[in-house]
N, C-alpha and C positions, 0 to 999 in steps of 0.2 A: 183262601180268599176271605176277606173280611165281610161279615154279614151284618145287617142292621141289628143293633143291640149287642154286637160282639163285645166281650169284655175288653179286648185290646183296643178296639175302636173307642169305647167309652172313656178309656184313660188316655187315648191319643198316643199310643206307643206301638212299636212293631212287635211281632210275635217272638222275636229273639231278644227282647229287652232284658237287660240284667236286673238283678234284684235291687241294686242301688238306684238305677235310673227309674225303675218302677216305683220305688218309694218316693223319689223326688217328684215324679209326675203326679202321684196321688196327693202328696202334701200341697202342691200348687193348686190343684183342682179343688181339694177339700177346703182350703182357705178361701177360694173364690166363691164357692157355692154353699158354704155353711149357712144355714138359715139364720143364724144369729148375726151374720154379716151381710148376706145378700137377701134383700127383701122382695125380689122378683117372684111372681106366682109359682114358677116352676123350679125354684131353687131347691126346695126340700126334696122333690122327686129326683132331681138331678144329683143331689148329694147322696141320696140313698143308692142310686144306680152306681155312682162312683165308689161308694163304700163296699157294695156287694162285689163289684169287679175286683177291687183291691183285695178283699177278703179271700177270694178264690185264687187269684194269680200270685199272691204273696205266700201261699201255702204250696210247697213243692208237690205234694201228692195230689191236691186238688187241681193244681195247674196242669199236671201230667194228664189227669183224666179229662180235663176240659179240652186240652189240645187233641186228645184222642177221640173224644165223643161229642164235643161241641155242647150245645145247650142241653143235650140229653144226659150229661155226665152224672147227674144226681140220680137218674132212674136206672142207669145201666148196672146190672149186678156186678159185684166186685170180681167175679171169676170169669167174666167175658172179656176177651181181648179185643183190640181195635179191629183186627181183620175180620173176626167173627161178626162184630157189630156192623162193619161195612157190608159184609155179605147179606146180613139180615135186612139192612136198609135197601140194598139193591134188589133183593128178592121181593120186597114189598111192591115193586112195580113190574116185576117180570115173571114171577112164578109163585107157587104156594106149596104147602105140604101135601105129599101124595098119600101118606098113610099115618101121619102123626096122630090124628084123632082116633084112628082105628087102634093104634098101639095103646093109646091112653085108655081105651075102653076094654083092655084085656085083663082087668083086675089089678093093675098097678098104676101109681101116679106117673104121669109123663115125665121124662127126663129131658134135660137140655139137648142131649145127643139125638133124642127122638125127633126133635124139631129141626135141628140144623142138618141132620143127615137125610131128612125126608123131603127137602125141597127139590124140585126139579122143573124141567121145562114144561111139564104137562099141567102145572097148577095155573091158577088165575089170580089176579090182583085181589079179588074179593075173598080169596081163601085166607089171606094173611092180614092180621091186625096186630101191629107192633105193640100197642098198649096191652093187648091180652097176652101176646107172646112173652113180654118181659114182666107182666103182672100175673095174670091168671095162670098161664102155663107153668111159669117158674114157681108159682105159689106165693103165699103171703110172706115167705121169708125174704123175698127180694123186692117184689113190685106190689103196687096197690096198697101199701101199708104206710105207716107213719114215716115222715121224712124229717130228719133232724134239721134245725135251723142253722144258718151259717154263722160262723164266728165273725165278730166285728172288731174294729180297732178304732180308737180315738186317742188324741193327745191330751195330756194334762200338764199345764205349766205350773211349776213350783218355785218358790224362792229357795235359796240355800238353807235358810233357817227352817222352812217347812220340811225340806228333805231331811235335815238333820234330826228334827224332833218327831216327825210323823204326826199322826193324829187324824181326827175326823174332818172331812171336807165335803161340801156340797158341790156337785158338778152338774152342768146342764148338757143334755144330749139332744141330737136332732129329734124333732117331733115334739119338743116341749117337755121331755122327761127330765126329772131332776133326781139324782141319786146321792145318798150319803155314803161316802167311800172312806174306808180306813186306810190311811197311808202308813206303811210300815216305816219305822225309823231307819234312816240311812239309805233311802232309795237313791239310785244313781241315774244320771242322764242316759236315756235310752232303755232303761229297765221297764219291763212290762208287768203290770198288775192285773191279775185275772179276776174277773167278776163272773162267777159261774151262773149260767142261765140268764144273763142280761144281754145276750146278743140277738141275732135274728130269730123271728118266730118260726117254729117248726110247722110242717104241713101234716094234715090228717092226724092231729093229736101227737105229733112227734115233739121231742124235747126242744126247747130253745137252745140256741148256740151260746157261746161265751163272749163276753166283752173284754177286750184287752186294752188297758189304758197305758199308753206309752209316755213315760215321764220325760219332760223337757225342763231343764233348769234354766230359769230366767237369768239374764246377765245381772251381775251384782256390782255395786259401786266399790266394794272393798275386797270381795273374795274372788279368787280364781279357782275353779274346781277341775281336777283331772282324775277321773275314776273316783276313788274315795279320798284322795289327798286334796287338801285345801291350802292355798297360798294367800297370805295377807301381808300387806306392806307394814313394816315396823319403823315408824319415824324415830330417829335418834338425834339427840343433841351432840355436837362434836365431842364434848368431854365424856359423854356416856359411851360413845364409840371408842374413844381413845383409852379411857380408864377402866371400862367395864361397868356393868350395872345390872340390877334386877328390875325389869320393866313390866308393868301390868299392861295387858292388851285384851281388848274385847274379841272373843271368838264365838262361833256358834255354840250355844249351850252354856254360855257364861263368860267368866273372865279367866285368863291364864297368866302365869308369871313366866317371863322369858329371861333366861340368864344370858346376858350379853358378854362375851369374852372380851378382855382388853385387846385393843388393836383391831376392832371390827371395822371393815370398810363397807361402803354402799354395795349392795348386790349380794352380800353374804347371806346364805339361807340357814336359819337356825331351826332345827327340827324339834317338834314336840310330838313324841310318839303317842299314837292312839287318840289324838285330839282332832282327827279328821272326821269324815262321815262314819257313823257306827256301822257295824256289820253283824246282823243277827246270827249269821252262819260261820263267822270266822273272825280274823283279825281286823280291827277297824283301821281306817286310813290315818295318815299322819297330817299334822298341820305344820306348814313351813312359814316362819316369820322372816320376811325378806328385808334386810336392813336398808334404810335410806337415811343418810345423814342430812339434817336440815340446819340451815343457817338463819338466824334472825333477819327478817327483811330490813329492819332498821336497827343498827347497833347503838347502844348507849355510849356515852363518852368512856365509861369505865370498861365496857366490853371492847371498844375499839383499842384502848391502850393495852389491854391484855393480849388481844390478837396481834397487835404490832410488836409487843414484847416477845410473843411466841415466834413470830416470823423472824425476828432478829436473832433469836436464840437457837432455833431448830435448824439442823442441817438436812432435814428430810426433804426429798424432792420426789413427789409421786410419779413424775415422768421418767425418772431414772430408777426409782425403787418402788415398783408397784407392790 
């Protein structure tokens, strides 16, 4: 049952939501409540709550623990199962330890089985303190100590040129923070860039979490990107397509020469190996120049005569001989 402050409720999703639908819900809410866009007084707090909820539910292990233990999932020791935790919660209102304190005083530290096996119907609610149970009784190894901050996620939009070249870039984060980020050359859409220690603050002196920047490539007027491959339109004059040519074309990172074979038709894709997005860990992507035959909008008299002569001379019919 959903409780106030429940992470699923914060994101407006059901408890069986898929990872894809969870991400869609987060993106929609994040765009709505981002402090740079939404100037209402509670926008920043709402954005922080949305980010925290997504940080937890998008991580399979954290989501499993949250589903099992609810808001207490960060405090529950990793070797306590959900049923044991449920019994501990129930015992807090119905009974207490019969001899856990006595065992602990026999010259050895208390063990978890001392606590869980000692509860019975003769105890009282005053005998049990869950904070001390999972803090003091389990010792500093599990409870009452530093708590690591949550990892966080934010999107960063890049042009194709920026993704190709990489470099330094300033980004603004919720709360007014600005970070200088190094973008690796050849980042792809959806790739995550990890900034260690720039996530949520830790508790009781615990380390901060990490910040993950999710790369989004902005639509480009000339380039289409699929993975590391880039496609660009290659305008050709009719005679260049018919006779073949070597054509210069602007591509990310500079200029490239494309060899156009004779008899090239519109739609033909000419590959330039390795001229797509670079890959620091492997083979770079390719660039595809997609031929598009262009006709002058207004022919000169000489051009018209030549095209008329070609029409009268050629037996080529593209509808019969594609």
